[in-house]
PAVONU-358675 format. One line per field, with one value per residue: y, z, x of N, C-alpha, C in turn. Coordinates in steps of 0.001 Angstrom, whole numbers. Atoms other than C-alpha are relative to their C-alpha. Last residue first. Example, Ala and Ser with C-alpha at 12.3 -4.5 7.8 and 13.67 -1.06 7.14 Angstrom:
BEGIN
n.c2 = c(-1190:-1190)
n.c3 = c(-60:0)
n.c1 = c(-820:890)
ca.c2 = c(-1060:-4500)
ca.c3 = c(7140:7800)
ca.c1 = c(13670:12300)
c.c2 = c(1090:1200)
c.c3 = c(730:0)
c.c1 = c(-770:900)
% end
This chain:
BEGIN
n.c2 = c(596:1101:1284:110:235:1397:864:-83:742:1434:412:938:-248:1269:-109:1239:77:323:-652:-1181:-769:-684:-1247:-86:-1133:518:737:-941:-707:942:198:-1249:-12:974:-566:-1000:765:520:-1041:-774:489:1147:1217:101:515:1362:881:168:845:1396:429:487:-863:822:-682:226:-544:-182:699:1167:1149:-214:-1130:416:-820:175:-563:-1205:-865:-710:-1442:-560:-85:-1122:-1237:-217:-402:-1385:-838:-70:-806:-1409:-416:-729:704:1431:171:-401:1039:1137:-386:40:1412:517:-496:717:1357:-100:-214:1284:872:-457:438:1456:262:-394:1044:1166:-385:208:1371:389:-505:468:1451:237:-431:1011:1165:-184:-233:1189:555:58:836:-435:954:-708:560:-968:-1296:226:-703:-1018:-624:-1423:-356:1036:220:-215:-1445:-262:1068:1083:-559:-186:1320:712:34:814:-270:1119:564:-894:-1282:-436:-1438:-457:938:-788:509:-645:46:-1356:-255:-119:1199:320:743:766:667:1366:415:1446:572:-15:-910:-594:107:-1017:442:-240:-1070:-454:91:-1220:-29:1309:924:649:-351:1059:-145:496:1344:90:608:29:90:209:-950:404:608:-842:-1199:423:291:-1311:-525:683:-522:-1369:-955:-990:585:-202:-1140:500:282:1262:1126:529:1419:782:733:-537:348:1395:866:302:-891:-82:573:-1041:392:-1216:-283:-765:-1381:-705:-71:-1374)
n.c3 = c(-1143:-645:393:-574:-1428:-173:339:-1131:-1106:266:-472:988:1299:725:1407:548:1459:433:-832:-520:-963:-953:-548:370:892:1354:442:294:1223:1122:349:627:1365:796:217:1058:1249:322:537:-1064:-437:-896:773:1165:-441:-514:1166:587:-926:265:-591:-1371:-838:-996:-1290:-814:-1342:-711:-1270:149:374:1340:138:753:1181:796:-735:-755:754:1129:-217:-282:1256:766:-665:303:1410:66:-542:1018:1128:-381:-873:559:1045:-232:-1276:196:814:-880:-893:785:232:-1284:-184:935:-533:-1190:475:540:-1144:-676:826:-172:-1236:204:805:-871:-912:707:-198:1173:1243:134:221:1374:929:-30:706:1436:295:211:-1211:237:-940:-125:153:69:682:-175:546:265:1159:-355:1232:-101:326:-568:761:-893:-235:-1357:-986:413:255:-1280:-623:532:-1007:-1168:-1143:-669:874:379:610:890:195:1389:857:1131:1338:1090:1223:439:-570:-1447:-677:-1200:-995:-988:-821:-390:-1333:-213:-1060:230:1135:3:1334:407:843:1422:189:1395:731:52:-1109:-298:-809:-1001:555:258:-676:-1359:-101:150:-1089:275:-1166:434:-623:-331:-1330:-1017:-182:-652:-1389:-611:-278:-1209:-1140:-244:1013:-350:216:1396:63:-185:-1361:-442:917:56:-392:1073:-512:658:1420:238:316:1428:739:1402:504:658:1009:785:972:-660:-149:1274:774:257)
n.c1 = c(708:-712:593:1340:-145:-463:1134:917:-604:176:1320:545:-626:69:-382:-542:23:1366:1001:-680:785:-870:560:1415:214:234:-1189:-1087:380:-73:-1417:-464:550:-761:-1331:111:125:-1331:-896:-629:-1303:63:-292:880:1301:-165:-152:1328:756:-370:-1261:58:830:681:6:1200:-198:1258:172:850:-835:-567:-917:-1194:-254:-1206:-1136:350:916:-617:-143:1328:751:-556:398:1422:61:-471:1073:1048:-497:73:-1086:-1136:-759:-210:-696:-1400:-646:-246:-1092:-1233:-340:-477:-1364:-871:-172:-851:-1365:-451:-233:-1216:-1139:-64:-730:-1397:-643:-172:-1080:-1261:-508:-782:597:1383:-36:-468:1043:1061:-538:215:1410:819:609:1442:735:1381:1097:1280:1161:1081:-405:-1422:-563:-992:-477:-324:-1375:-854:-1234:-1142:-102:494:-87:891:1323:703:128:1164:1048:-310:868:679:1023:1098:-344:1070:-70:-61:729:486:-291:718:-792:-360:-1324:141:474:-771:780:-748:1005:-301:426:-78:-804:-1441:-186:-1332:-608:-954:-1111:174:971:-42:1260:805:935:564:-780:852:1306:972:1287:-67:-580:-1445:-756:-1440:-880:-1378:-920:-1368:-88:611:-817:-1242:362:225:-1336:-458:756:-462:442:1016:1332:372:925:1366:446:-591:271:1367:2:-626:-1159:-1195:82:-368:1129:105:-892:412:1238:769:953:106:-1046:-1042:425:-121:1241:409)
ca.c2 = c(-35485:-33082:-31049:-27722:-28110:-28462:-25228:-23465:-24704:-23556:-20069:-19588:-16585:-16491:-13647:-13562:-10388:-10165:-10348:-11528:-15073:-16505:-19062:-22053:-21588:-25091:-23661:-21065:-23612:-25803:-22866:-21948:-25571:-25663:-22447:-23886:-26930:-24607:-22627:-25807:-27085:-26916:-24692:-21735:-22296:-21990:-18933:-17287:-17893:-16529:-13263:-12092:-10167:-11722:-9687:-11928:-10856:-13023:-12476:-11464:-9121:-5940:-7174:-9373:-8755:-10791:-10166:-10654:-13137:-14618:-15401:-18899:-19797:-18966:-21273:-24107:-23744:-23826:-26977:-28570:-27750:-29047:-32413:-33080:-35862:-34977:-31176:-31108:-33115:-30742:-27763:-29492:-30194:-26541:-25439:-27666:-26296:-22709:-23587:-25019:-21860:-19735:-21764:-21281:-17575:-17324:-19292:-16907:-13964:-15705:-15994:-12172:-10857:-12942:-12450:-8689:-8495:-10570:-8186:-5166:-6622:-8193:-5125:-4641:-3499:-2200:-2647:-717:-2442:-1553:-4802:-8164:-7099:-9733:-11821:-14106:-17503:-19234:-16104:-16516:-16100:-19885:-20594:-18432:-15310:-17228:-18498:-15172:-13211:-12324:-11106:-11058:-8295:-7447:-10321:-13218:-15195:-18650:-20755:-18939:-21019:-19619:-21755:-20598:-24127:-24303:-23615:-20250:-19714:-17177:-15657:-13233:-10108:-8333:-4841:-2872:-3089:-6147:-6789:-7405:-9307:-8803:-8614:-11913:-12240:-12601:-16016:-15613:-11948:-9506:-6998:-7179:-4653:-5722:-3609:-532:-457:1696:1042:2016:1551:-164:546:2942:1155:-2156:-508:943:-2527:-3777:-1174:-2063:-5759:-8104:-11250:-9258:-9239:-12724:-11169:-11226:-8614:-6303:-5877:-2622:-1068:1363:-573:-481:3319:5274:7047:5429:6210:6751:4725:4694:1584:1251:236:-2987:-4108:-4926)
ca.c3 = c(-3783:-6263:-8332:-6629:-7395:-11113:-11021:-9219:-11828:-14617:-13066:-13509:-11776:-8781:-6411:-3087:-1099:2565:3767:814:-133:-3289:-5262:-7483:-7348:-5917:-2767:-2351:-2646:-104:2247:2131:2816:5824:7187:6699:8744:11515:11417:11850:9094:7893:4816:6434:9789:8182:6170:9339:11054:7964:8379:6027:2812:960:-2114:-5084:-7761:-10910:-12803:-16472:-16291:-16351:-13383:-13419:-10744:-7959:-5121:-6767:-9548:-7981:-4547:-5203:-6871:-3666:-1671:-4152:-3853:-62:-240:-2554:-177:2795:1105:-403:475:3754:3706:14:686:3481:1148:-1490:1057:2172:-1471:-1970:1152:9:-3416:-1816:273:-2848:-4771:-1920:-2002:-5649:-5011:-2200:-4549:-7219:-4735:-4773:-2499:573:165:-232:2943:4949:3824:4848:8393:8560:8063:4865:5585:2693:3103:2767:3946:4993:4705:6500:7998:10423:10068:13071:13017:14277:13800:15380:13138:13460:9760:6797:8406:9882:6465:4788:7007:4092:565:-2100:-4537:-2749:-1471:926:2725:4082:7239:9211:12360:15885:18874:21997:23471:22885:19176:17417:13854:11321:8108:6706:4864:1860:532:-1409:-1763:466:893:4487:5707:8548:12341:13133:16913:18067:18975:16730:15979:13328:11110:13208:12951:12005:8855:9210:8680:6585:6651:4088:5407:3439:3602:727:-1525:-1047:-1877:-5029:-5849:-5502:-8014:-10473:-10109:-7909:-9101:-9450:-5653:-5690:-7046:-10382:-12199:-9111:-8558:-10565:-8174:-10039:-9210:-5541:-5443:-3703:-360:1162:4845:6053:8440:10830:12800:15989:14175:12857:16448:17706)
ca.c1 = c(-27657:-26048:-28498:-27751:-24037:-24766:-26801:-23947:-21491:-23812:-23973:-20219:-18653:-20982:-20108:-21966:-22585:-23544:-19955:-17895:-18898:-17310:-19278:-18423:-14644:-14159:-12545:-15311:-18107:-16318:-15706:-19404:-20367:-18012:-19535:-23035:-22060:-20801:-24060:-26154:-28447:-32026:-31745:-33523:-31828:-28400:-29433:-30712:-27367:-25622:-27539:-30288:-30949:-27986:-27086:-26284:-23806:-23797:-20566:-20735:-17753:-19854:-21896:-24995:-27608:-29179:-31621:-35020:-34179:-31024:-32394:-33783:-30480:-28637:-30937:-30505:-26713:-26994:-29102:-26528:-23684:-25709:-26229:-29633:-32126:-33835:-33511:-34419:-37599:-38591:-38186:-40308:-43043:-43021:-43250:-46300:-47964:-47409:-48829:-51977:-52360:-51926:-54504:-56985:-56109:-57110:-60305:-61298:-60724:-62786:-65667:-66072:-68827:-68014:-64270:-64741:-66828:-64341:-61592:-63664:-63875:-60389:-58229:-56158:-52582:-50481:-46766:-43507:-40334:-36797:-34879:-35088:-38419:-39718:-42885:-43409:-45111:-48263:-50368:-53809:-56857:-57337:-57043:-58012:-56549:-53610:-52506:-53289:-50892:-48646:-49383:-46666:-45699:-42475:-40378:-40913:-38226:-38906:-38971:-36273:-36039:-35836:-34861:-36717:-36765:-40521:-39996:-39821:-40979:-39750:-41114:-38540:-39642:-38129:-38804:-41393:-45183:-45686:-49407:-50530:-53580:-56059:-56271:-54555:-54194:-50595:-49167:-46130:-45553:-46714:-44921:-41770:-38948:-35411:-35201:-37403:-41171:-43489:-47241:-49883:-53424:-56164:-59896:-60517:-58049:-59874:-63202:-61622:-60309:-63894:-65107:-62343:-63220:-61208:-59414:-56163:-56064:-54528:-51343:-49492:-51597:-51659:-47909:-47789:-50310:-52597:-55795:-54774:-54866:-52158:-51604:-54706:-54016:-50474:-48384:-45470:-46266:-48273:-51482:-49908:-49475:-45999)
c.c2 = c(-629:-498:-1187:-1356:-241:-356:-1476:-877:11:-845:-1499:-549:-891:250:-1398:211:-1286:29:-452:808:1141:897:563:1313:184:1130:-541:-733:996:672:-934:-136:1246:-10:-934:591:943:-841:-524:1033:881:-562:-1230:-1278:-195:-580:-1447:-903:-265:-955:-1457:-445:-458:895:-819:713:-129:451:267:-817:-1279:-1166:69:1215:-481:977:-143:682:1323:940:772:1513:603:186:1214:1316:277:516:1476:870:179:904:1500:288:724:-577:-1463:-218:324:-1115:-1141:354:-127:-1466:-498:422:-817:-1381:89:93:-1374:-899:387:-567:-1487:-275:305:-1127:-1143:390:-238:-1389:-484:409:-569:-1491:-260:349:-1128:-1173:278:300:-1055:-652:94:-986:721:-1025:995:-433:1017:1230:-303:623:1170:495:1519:201:-1073:-302:312:1478:396:-1182:-1090:494:89:-1358:-781:126:-928:507:-1121:-649:787:1404:379:1509:370:-958:943:-537:563:-3:1356:258:211:-1235:-367:-696:-974:-547:-1451:-328:-1511:-676:26:837:712:-292:1197:-562:313:1011:566:-242:1225:81:-1292:-1068:-596:573:-1129:114:-386:-1448:-38:-546:-62:122:-336:1139:-370:-524:865:1212:-402:-159:1387:450:-626:605:1390:905:1012:-586:339:1113:-560:-382:-1346:-1205:-679:-1485:-885:-747:546:-355:-1405:-1034:-297:918:238:-655:1212:-318:1388:411:852:1469:780:7)
c.c3 = c(970:1212:645:-308:645:1482:171:-235:1226:1126:-214:531:-1100:-1409:-609:-1479:-447:-1520:-416:810:544:886:1026:455:-418:-1014:-1421:-587:-408:-1316:-1190:-419:-748:-1447:-839:-320:-1184:-1277:-381:-603:1125:405:897:-787:-1176:433:452:-1226:-544:940:-366:464:1459:933:979:1334:767:1424:567:1267:-157:-484:-1406:-182:-655:-1158:-757:636:711:-726:-1266:176:218:-1312:-787:602:-422:-1433:-53:478:-1052:-1146:269:1057:-489:-973:231:1268:-219:-749:942:857:-760:-130:1320:171:-881:573:1163:-487:-450:1187:662:-808:317:1253:-192:-741:963:865:-688:227:-1252:-1334:-187:-324:-1444:-992:-36:-828:-1481:-403:-297:1219:-302:920:-18:-294:-8:-884:445:-626:-111:-1266:373:-1338:127:-406:677:-805:1132:332:1320:961:-372:-221:1333:662:-438:1029:1134:1141:645:-1028:-391:-482:-1078:-23:-1471:-992:-1043:-1340:-1143:-1179:-416:696:1510:673:1156:983:919:886:231:1456:119:1173:-401:-1271:38:-1414:-387:-779:-1468:-224:-1408:-795:20:1247:253:682:879:-602:-397:759:1472:102:-346:1220:-461:1212:-462:669:416:1408:1130:308:799:1470:631:378:1312:1208:336:-1178:260:-336:-1422:-180:22:1412:491:-932:-280:347:-1099:435:-796:-1486:-336:-208:-1495:-837:-1498:-676:-615:-1215:-592:-957:715:156:-1265:-877)
c.c1 = c(989:-768:701:-638:-1357:99:368:-1224:-911:590:-216:-1322:-565:548:-2:284:677:-131:-1397:-1006:850:-853:972:-621:-1449:-219:-167:1212:1076:-353:144:1457:446:-490:864:1364:-143:-25:1378:953:527:1341:122:232:-941:-1341:93:59:-1401:-730:303:1379:-89:-820:-824:165:-1310:313:-1395:-175:-811:844:579:896:1286:91:1321:1203:-265:-946:362:50:-1381:-754:495:-485:-1442:-51:382:-1154:-1082:468:-107:1062:1259:1028:345:809:1475:725:359:1209:1312:408:588:1460:939:295:975:1440:497:338:1320:1168:69:831:1486:715:292:1197:1349:605:725:-611:-1403:18:380:-1109:-1015:515:-244:-1444:-1052:-638:-1484:-714:-1333:-1081:-1152:-1158:-1049:630:1492:576:899:513:162:1456:851:1263:986:-115:-628:39:-992:-1426:-741:-204:-1227:-1132:393:-884:-786:-926:-1242:305:-1015:167:102:-648:-573:464:-832:972:547:1325:-25:-584:906:-937:732:-1105:390:-295:-123:697:1472:163:1343:494:869:1177:-265:-1124:163:-1280:-904:-882:-765:842:-1094:-1277:-943:-1307:131:462:1488:731:1451:916:1408:765:1420:144:-529:875:1235:-379:-90:1408:485:-705:547:-340:-1111:-1360:-410:-1026:-1416:-437:516:-173:-1334:96:593:1262:1172:-32:471:-1090:14:892:-125:-1191:-680:-857:-183:1100:1031:-354:222:-1239)
% end
């Protein structure tokens, strides 16, 4: 689905007022350049399950996630889909294709309802040419993405499924977790168990066994799309097991 087919509105808020700005690559821009960015962006609202862009589609620009969670997925020649990573609000997506072949080699799917800002390629190219610091910021982001991919591959090779699942739950606690009145950590899962299995590099039946093991040891209790962790230290210990 093209970005221009979404429910959208032009320039509903200014980029320099965005609370995500200090932690994003766009913080490298001047006030005047942020005004230019605001004048060219389009705000898009998508429902859970809708695609932002699809594998093989031409890259027409970048997207900033204002609210919500997105899953980056890749399909192989046998039509098997793997969830590579999940991305939360404040992040930019589409940058890998924009700085590469300008063809998306993965699909971005909304795991929740999402609001994004779309910046088209022509004004984006102009900003990159005028502000080298923006290019540097994205170079750092691409390097960080590569490092995280290497770390994920290392975990798949060396960690048991239980440990990989524990690492996955820990990665969700800041954005998708909260502490209840009893001190339990409650984690809301933004994706299906099949997606979790593909994300940690295992089969659904192996994931089911790992979930039962964590439940039996009292480390984590899975209830639908909610996980209750009564002792965070136990989950941390589980994540360190090889």
